[in-house]
Residue frames relative to the residue before (quaternion, step in Angstrom):
aa qw qx qy qz dx dy dz
X 1.0000 0.0000 0.0000 0.0000 0.00 0.00 0.00
X 0.2860 -0.7480 0.5804 0.1478 3.53 -1.06 0.82
X 0.2218 -0.7669 0.5893 0.1241 3.55 -1.16 0.68
X 0.0642 -0.7870 0.6131 0.0250 3.53 -1.16 0.68
X 0.3779 -0.7225 0.5458 0.1932 3.53 -1.27 0.55
X 0.0568 -0.7952 0.6035 -0.0128 3.56 -1.03 0.87
X 0.1153 -0.7289 0.6659 0.1096 3.54 -1.23 0.63
X 0.2085 -0.6870 0.6785 0.1555 3.52 -1.01 0.90
X 0.3367 -0.8169 0.4452 0.1454 3.51 -0.21 1.40
X 0.7511 -0.4178 0.2651 0.4370 3.59 -1.29 0.23
X 0.6454 0.5203 -0.3442 0.4409 3.63 0.97 -0.70
X 0.6307 0.5209 -0.3354 0.4674 3.60 1.04 -0.70
X 0.6576 0.4990 -0.3025 0.4765 3.59 0.99 -0.86
X 0.6985 0.4884 -0.2780 0.4431 3.57 0.79 -1.05
X 0.7090 0.4488 -0.2568 0.4796 3.59 1.08 -0.67
X 0.4845 -0.6995 0.4183 0.3178 3.61 1.26 0.06
X 0.4461 0.7173 -0.4255 0.3246 3.58 1.12 0.67
X 0.3775 0.7635 -0.4691 0.2337 3.61 1.25 -0.09
X 0.6882 0.4868 -0.2928 0.4513 3.60 0.75 -0.99
X 0.6442 0.5295 -0.3080 0.4580 3.57 0.96 -0.91
X 0.7008 0.4701 -0.2804 0.4575 3.58 0.87 -0.93
X 0.6303 0.5048 -0.3379 0.4835 3.60 0.97 -0.77
X 0.6301 0.5492 -0.3283 0.4400 3.58 0.96 -0.87
X 0.6371 0.5315 -0.3357 0.4460 3.60 0.94 -0.81
X 0.6727 0.4880 -0.3015 0.4674 3.58 0.92 -0.90
X 0.6767 0.4883 -0.2988 0.4629 3.58 0.91 -0.87
X 0.6517 0.5168 -0.3226 0.4518 3.59 0.94 -0.80
X 0.6145 0.5451 -0.3428 0.4558 3.57 1.13 -0.59
X 0.5804 -0.5915 0.3678 0.4220 3.57 1.22 -0.50
X 0.4818 0.6596 -0.4434 0.3691 3.58 1.26 -0.03
X 0.3154 -0.7615 0.5460 0.1498 3.54 -1.04 0.85
X 0.3841 -0.7096 0.5535 0.2064 3.54 -0.93 1.00
X 0.0377 -0.8154 0.5776 0.0037 3.60 -0.75 1.06
X 0.7804 0.0205 -0.0596 0.6221 3.59 1.32 0.00
X 0.0960 0.7817 -0.6128 0.0644 3.55 -1.16 0.67
X 0.0063 -0.7754 0.6312 -0.0184 3.56 -1.15 0.82
X 0.2043 -0.7003 0.6666 0.1532 3.51 -1.30 0.59
X 0.2007 0.8151 -0.5138 0.1772 3.59 -0.49 1.10
X 0.4201 -0.6139 0.5973 0.2997 3.47 -1.42 0.27
X 0.3448 -0.7660 0.5065 0.1944 3.60 -0.54 1.14
X 0.3698 -0.7162 0.5500 0.2186 3.56 -0.90 0.96
X 0.6371 -0.5150 0.4102 0.4008 3.55 -1.27 0.42
X 0.6472 0.5356 -0.3149 0.4418 3.58 0.95 -0.89
X 0.6821 0.4731 -0.2907 0.4758 3.60 0.86 -0.92
X 0.6293 0.5357 -0.3309 0.4556 3.59 0.98 -0.82
X 0.6730 0.4964 -0.2970 0.4610 3.58 0.91 -0.89
X 0.6328 0.5073 -0.3328 0.4811 3.60 1.04 -0.68
X 0.6729 0.5124 -0.3014 0.4402 3.56 0.86 -0.96
X 0.7869 0.3062 -0.1450 0.5158 3.59 0.89 -0.95
X 0.2306 0.8209 -0.4972 0.1602 3.61 1.20 0.38
X 0.6065 0.5777 -0.3515 0.4181 3.59 1.04 -0.70
X 0.7204 0.4174 -0.2343 0.5019 3.60 1.21 -0.51
X 0.3207 0.8105 -0.4581 0.1745 3.62 1.29 0.03
X 0.7304 0.4170 -0.2472 0.4812 3.62 0.99 -0.68
X 0.5411 0.6391 -0.3914 0.3815 3.59 1.27 -0.12
X 0.5875 -0.6191 0.3874 0.3485 3.61 -1.03 0.68
X 0.6902 0.4877 -0.2807 0.4550 3.61 1.15 -0.52
X 0.3944 0.7708 -0.4437 0.2311 3.60 1.30 -0.12
X 0.6731 0.5002 -0.3098 0.4481 3.62 0.78 -0.98
X 0.6687 0.4969 -0.2924 0.4695 3.58 0.93 -0.89
X 0.6220 0.5450 -0.3272 0.4571 3.56 1.08 -0.76
X 0.6583 0.4950 -0.2961 0.4836 3.58 0.96 -0.90
X 0.6460 0.5156 -0.3193 0.4636 3.59 0.93 -0.88
X 0.6740 0.5087 -0.2939 0.4479 3.56 0.93 -0.88
X 0.7205 0.4596 -0.2732 0.4417 3.61 0.68 -1.06
X 0.7019 0.4248 -0.2614 0.5085 3.60 1.21 -0.44
X 0.5027 0.7141 -0.3846 0.2992 3.62 1.28 -0.10
X 0.7843 0.0101 0.0304 0.6196 3.59 1.20 -0.51
X 0.6735 -0.5014 0.3348 0.4275 3.62 -1.18 0.29
X 0.1886 -0.7396 0.6357 0.1152 3.50 -1.37 0.44
X 0.2872 -0.6853 0.6246 0.2403 3.53 -1.37 0.13
X 0.1098 -0.7807 0.6130 0.0523 3.56 -0.82 1.02
X 0.0451 -0.8102 0.5839 -0.0251 3.55 -1.05 0.79
X 0.1791 -0.6937 0.6755 0.1743 3.47 -1.39 0.34
X 0.0983 -0.7885 0.6069 0.0180 3.54 -0.83 1.08
X 0.1930 -0.7862 0.5834 0.0657 3.53 -1.12 0.75
X 0.3615 0.7149 -0.5547 0.2246 3.54 -1.10 0.74
X 0.6801 -0.4445 0.3725 0.4485 3.53 -1.30 0.07
X 0.8441 -0.0337 -0.0231 0.5346 3.59 -0.77 1.07
X 0.0886 0.8629 -0.4935 0.0635 3.59 1.10 0.75
X 0.6477 0.5284 -0.3388 0.4319 3.61 0.90 -0.82
X 0.7033 0.4508 -0.2687 0.4795 3.59 0.78 -1.00
X 0.6353 0.5338 -0.3329 0.4479 3.59 0.98 -0.81
X 0.6787 0.4813 -0.2963 0.4689 3.59 0.85 -0.96
X 0.6651 0.5031 -0.3225 0.4478 3.60 0.85 -0.87
X 0.6538 0.4894 -0.3280 0.4748 3.60 1.01 -0.67
X 0.6424 0.5137 -0.3196 0.4705 3.60 1.09 -0.64
X 0.6568 0.5187 -0.2996 0.4581 3.57 1.07 -0.79
X 0.3352 -0.7626 0.4882 0.2603 3.60 0.92 -0.87
X 0.7347 -0.4245 0.3100 0.4288 3.54 -1.35 0.15
X 0.6461 -0.5509 0.3784 0.3687 3.56 -1.17 0.70
X 0.7190 0.3552 -0.2163 0.5568 3.57 0.99 -0.83
X 0.4398 -0.7471 0.4248 0.2609 3.59 -0.35 1.20
X 0.6538 0.5166 -0.3316 0.4424 3.62 1.00 -0.66
X 0.6772 0.4466 -0.2843 0.5110 3.59 1.29 -0.25
X 0.5219 0.6604 -0.4027 0.3595 3.60 1.28 -0.22
X 0.5419 -0.6313 0.4554 0.3168 3.54 -1.09 0.78
X 0.5842 -0.5710 0.4353 0.3784 3.59 -1.07 0.68
X 0.7631 0.3490 -0.2759 0.4688 3.56 -1.04 0.83
X 0.5871 0.5439 -0.3896 0.4557 3.58 1.23 -0.18
X 0.6803 -0.4926 0.3508 0.4141 3.55 -1.27 0.41
X 0.7109 0.4603 -0.2782 0.4532 3.58 0.76 -0.98
X 0.6473 0.4984 -0.3302 0.4728 3.62 1.02 -0.66
X 0.7013 0.4852 -0.2713 0.4463 3.57 0.96 -0.85
X 0.8347 0.2335 -0.0763 0.4929 3.59 0.99 -0.80
X 0.7301 0.4524 -0.2403 0.4523 3.62 1.18 -0.27
X 0.1909 -0.7687 0.5982 0.1220 3.53 -1.29 0.47
X 0.8069 0.2104 -0.0858 0.5452 3.59 1.06 -0.75
X 0.5949 -0.6020 0.4055 0.3453 3.55 -1.10 0.74
X 0.6807 0.4958 -0.2869 0.4566 3.59 1.05 -0.69
X 0.7315 0.2547 -0.1817 0.6059 3.56 1.33 -0.08
X 0.2566 0.8163 -0.4738 0.2082 3.54 0.75 1.13
X 0.6025 -0.6947 0.2759 0.2797 3.51 1.25 0.75
X 0.8434 0.0992 0.0323 0.5271 3.59 0.83 -0.97
X 0.1517 -0.7035 0.6797 0.1417 3.51 -1.27 0.61
X 0.0051 0.7852 -0.6192 0.0118 3.59 -1.01 0.82
X 0.5707 -0.6043 0.4369 0.3439 3.56 -0.98 0.87
X 0.3384 -0.7825 0.4959 0.1649 3.55 -1.00 0.88
X 0.8093 0.0212 -0.0270 0.5864 3.59 1.22 0.04
X 0.7249 -0.4649 0.2921 0.4161 3.58 -1.27 0.26
X 0.6770 0.4820 -0.3096 0.4621 3.61 0.90 -0.82
X 0.6383 0.5141 -0.3185 0.4762 3.56 1.00 -0.83
X 0.6413 0.5275 -0.3229 0.4540 3.59 0.91 -0.91
X 0.6539 0.5166 -0.3117 0.4565 3.57 0.90 -0.93
X 0.6871 0.4833 -0.2780 0.4658 3.59 0.89 -0.97
X 0.6792 0.4896 -0.2974 0.4587 3.58 0.90 -0.88
X 0.6285 0.5207 -0.3344 0.4712 3.59 0.98 -0.78
X 0.6580 0.5020 -0.3075 0.4695 3.59 0.94 -0.86
X 0.6630 0.5154 -0.3066 0.4482 3.60 0.93 -0.88
X 0.7863 0.3716 -0.1732 0.4622 3.58 0.78 -1.02
X 0.8199 0.2358 -0.0984 0.5123 3.61 1.08 -0.67
X 0.3001 -0.7348 0.5512 0.2573 3.61 1.10 -0.45
X 0.7478 -0.3390 0.2694 0.5033 3.56 -0.74 -1.04
X 0.4329 0.7175 -0.4441 0.3172 3.61 1.26 0.30
X 0.3472 0.6961 -0.5394 0.3225 3.54 0.57 1.23
X 0.3083 -0.7554 0.5523 0.1714 3.56 -1.06 0.72
X 0.2038 -0.7437 0.6270 0.1108 3.56 -0.76 1.11
X 0.2052 0.7793 -0.5642 0.1797 3.55 -0.62 1.12
X 0.3617 -0.7165 0.5569 0.2134 3.54 -1.28 0.40
X 0.2693 -0.7365 0.5976 0.1673 3.55 -0.89 0.95
X 0.5676 -0.5892 0.4505 0.3574 3.54 -1.13 0.61
X 0.6942 0.4869 -0.2747 0.4534 3.60 1.12 -0.64
X 0.4153 0.7466 -0.4581 0.2456 3.64 1.19 -0.25
X 0.6790 0.4836 -0.3317 0.4417 3.66 0.81 -0.77
X 0.6596 0.4904 -0.3023 0.4828 3.59 1.22 -0.38
X 0.6896 0.4401 -0.2689 0.5084 3.59 1.31 -0.16
X 0.7927 0.2457 -0.1062 0.5478 3.56 0.94 -0.96
X 0.4218 -0.7002 0.5166 0.2549 3.57 -0.99 0.86
């Protein structure tokens, strides 16, 4: 099983979309193994987005992600990273495929609702940064009906 990291960003929380978005991931068959509701500190935001530190949008990104609470999650499943990224859609909502989260709920790149890990190494690093080892290994009764 593969694990991936997700942030439901301040716009998703403020717009009351948290339940809808979690439901989409669960209905797809992904298993929740960690979740937090938190106000992101400046320090944590800077660590998470360090790869963008030299970009002109970095300051605005930090201000945005720390502006209101977020929900962070770790999801598990077969090809979880690719599955989640396909469900989330393109970074620019107007380019996202119909039926994706960003196409269904977003209009602007700066308010695109969700962050999702872009690969196995990123997922590993992000999970460690945001959750450490606070993940729950558990078996759902429905797992045999989802995974071969």
